[in-house]
C-alpha atoms as one frame of an Amber mdcrd trajectory, in Angstrom:
protein
 -58.361 168.796 115.957 -58.192 167.636 112.354 -57.194 164.038 111.580 -53.594
 163.455 110.409 -53.102 162.407 106.786 -51.136 159.159 106.422 -51.201 158.853
 102.626 -47.689 157.940 101.354 -48.670 159.097  97.860 -48.684 162.665  99.211
 -44.905 162.506  99.768 -42.268 163.883  97.405 -41.350 160.980  95.037 -37.839
 160.611  96.470 -39.174 160.647 100.027 -41.896 158.180  99.042 -39.250 155.796
  97.660 -37.230 156.290 100.836 -40.240 155.481 103.019 -40.929 152.248 101.109
 -37.309 151.130 101.452 -37.250 152.146 105.137 -40.404 150.117 105.747 -38.924
 147.038 104.010 -35.598 147.305 105.860 -37.182 147.739 109.292 -39.511 144.788
 108.627 -36.489 142.685 107.643 -34.796 143.622 110.924 -37.831 142.517 112.921
 -39.014 146.017 113.904 -41.860 146.987 111.552 -42.928 150.624 111.388 -45.975
 152.497 110.115 -46.778 156.041 109.045 -48.467 158.341 111.519 -48.517 161.464
 109.316 -47.378 162.602 105.876 -48.755 165.799 104.362 -50.242 168.359 106.737
 -52.633 171.146 105.850 -51.938 174.700 106.968 -55.110 174.484 109.064 -53.810
 171.450 110.951 -50.389 173.099 111.313 -52.057 176.066 112.993 -53.971 173.756
 115.330 -50.769 171.983 116.346 -48.926 175.275 116.804 -51.727 176.619 119.005
 -51.635 173.545 121.264 -50.139 174.487 124.608 -50.087 178.156 123.652 -53.755
 179.137 123.727 -56.316 178.649 126.527 -58.694 176.795 124.212 -55.935 174.425
 123.010 -54.668 172.609 126.115 -51.797 170.127 126.076 -48.059 170.124 125.617
 -46.350 172.174 122.933 -45.737 169.787 120.016 -44.270 172.038 117.309 -42.398
 175.291 116.871 -43.306 175.567 113.187 -46.024 177.960 112.134 -48.211 177.268
 109.092 -45.993 177.117 106.004 -42.815 176.489 108.029 -43.086 172.706 108.410
 -41.740 170.191 105.898 -45.083 168.424 106.337 -46.842 171.382 104.710 -47.384
 171.148 100.934 -44.526 172.455  98.792 -45.124 174.241  95.486 -45.944 170.889
  93.904 -48.412 170.014  96.654 -46.113 167.369  98.185 -44.845 166.786 101.712
 -41.111 166.698 102.403 -41.476 164.901 105.749 -43.216 161.970 107.355 -43.713
 160.801 110.936 -43.589 157.147 111.909 -43.930 154.810 114.875 -43.292 151.146
 115.651 -45.990 148.553 115.030 -47.471 146.604 117.913 -48.135 147.763 121.442
 -46.730 151.050 122.733 -45.631 152.458 119.359 -43.623 155.269 120.985 -41.977
 153.219 123.735 -38.386 153.907 124.756 -37.750 150.193 124.312 -37.998 150.436
 120.516 -34.718 150.752 118.539 -35.035 154.418 117.611 -31.323 154.841 116.974
 -31.394 151.891 114.577 -34.303 153.486 112.749 -32.384 156.755 112.512 -29.334
 154.960 111.117 -31.460 153.217 108.473 -33.097 156.496 107.464 -29.731 158.197
 107.082 -28.335 155.229 105.179 -31.221 155.718 102.756 -30.231 159.336 102.267
 -32.995 160.837 104.413 -32.611 163.118 107.422 -33.755 162.260 110.947 -35.340
 164.459 113.586 -33.531 162.453 116.260 -30.376 164.403 115.381 -31.946 167.746
 116.285 -31.037 169.567 119.488 -34.702 169.181 120.499 -35.020 165.587 119.343
 -38.002 164.311 117.365 -37.254 160.630 116.829 -40.522 159.987 114.978 -39.691
 162.485 112.211 -37.941 161.885 108.876 -37.503 164.456 106.127 -35.913 165.123
 102.767 -33.629 167.909 101.554 -32.446 167.744  97.968 -28.925 168.987  98.720
 -28.480 166.202 101.301 -28.996 163.647  98.549 -25.751 164.702  96.855 -23.686
 163.601  99.869 -22.160 160.093  99.937 -24.246 157.332 101.490 -21.689 156.097
 104.018 -23.717 153.739 106.206 -23.377 149.927 106.222 -25.663 149.413 103.219
 -24.186 152.374 101.393 -20.777 150.740 101.620 -22.101 147.752  99.668 -23.505
 149.826  96.827 -21.233 151.907  94.618 -22.024 153.685  91.366 -19.364 152.805
  88.828 -16.066 153.554  90.518 -17.547 156.172  92.874 -19.405 155.898  96.197
 -23.168 156.051  95.852 -24.718 159.429  96.588 -27.844 159.424  98.699 -30.100
 160.012  95.662 -28.555 157.131  93.719 -28.700 155.044  96.899 -32.487 155.391
  97.074 -32.692 154.054  93.514 -30.156 151.310  94.110 -31.763 150.332  97.412
 -35.150 149.906  95.744 -33.524 147.828  93.001 -31.676 145.743  95.576 -34.937
 144.900  97.349 -36.483 143.897  94.003 -33.486 141.733  93.136 -33.656 139.967
  96.484 -37.244 139.054  95.658 -36.348 137.892  92.133 -33.593 135.770  93.624
 -36.047 134.258  96.128 -38.497 133.212  93.390 -35.708 131.830  91.214 -35.605
 134.350  88.372 -31.885 134.894  88.981 -29.314 132.580  90.477 -28.515 132.936
  94.190 -25.641 135.301  94.870 -24.318 137.491  97.677 -25.792 140.787  98.837
 -22.484 142.460  97.974 -22.688 141.261  94.360 -26.311 142.351  94.065 -25.429
 145.727  95.565 -22.611 146.284  93.092 -24.910 145.353  90.227 -27.568 147.739
  91.528 -24.997 150.524  91.584 -23.892 149.695  88.044 -27.494 149.890  86.842
 -27.907 153.339  88.370 -24.731 154.498  86.621 -25.885 153.074  83.266 -29.512
 154.163  83.228 -30.386 157.843  83.653 -32.026 158.740  86.983 -35.753 159.208
  86.820 -36.467 156.383  84.377 -38.833 153.574  85.211 -37.593 151.365  88.051
 -38.249 148.304  85.892 -35.705 149.602  83.387 -33.046 149.565  86.099 -34.070
 146.040  87.084 -33.918 144.932  83.457 -30.359 146.228  83.144 -29.295 144.225
  86.187 -31.077 141.105  84.961 -29.023 141.440  81.805 -25.870 141.530  83.938
 -26.962 138.282  85.572 -27.669 136.546  82.279 -31.471 136.639  82.476 -31.659
 138.410  79.125 -35.022 136.991  78.044 -36.697 138.331  81.184 -34.857 141.631
  80.752 -36.054 141.874  77.157 -39.667 141.349  78.163 -39.389 144.066  80.817
 -37.810 146.525  78.378 -40.523 145.762  75.790 -43.233 146.383  78.378 -41.716
 149.762  79.315 -41.243 150.807  75.706 -37.438 150.869  75.918
């Protein structure tokens, strides 16, 4: 059996951003997680599909996806659209871990969760572009809005990453202490002002300007060529 690939850089950029934010949020909640698999070769997909189906591949059936049918398999850009995760510490797959919480966080970040499938796979998270156009309606999504509209899941991934950065900048004293709600609103405003796909630092610089830290914002914009 080939070894699973755990490289987060092999994920689609939006999924990669979602994984990083998921990791930060679960750590903050006291339940750290780690990657168990990202991109999966067609060879490994065949091995997993054969398990439990062929005499020379004993064990339980672990997938119903043939090679090329799994979101772990490389897309046309050579990226994975899914990752698997587990909880850090002993017994990473234990029933005692807060799997439902993890699923809620993933969905709040605009990702999809295998725990919602009829044949549940609680360790599986994946990305579909059309899902990112739906409103992010979870607890965190309710904090962040884009202009006068609810954040979509794609804008939420951006805003969530900015929010985490702002929390850090607040901790080290770059910006004055404020509430999570105010930071969230500012993050949403930045996403509405700056076109999606630009450098994350540009978004942060816009928010720093909102909070009066214009000198820091100017240095960031100069460094990014804006």
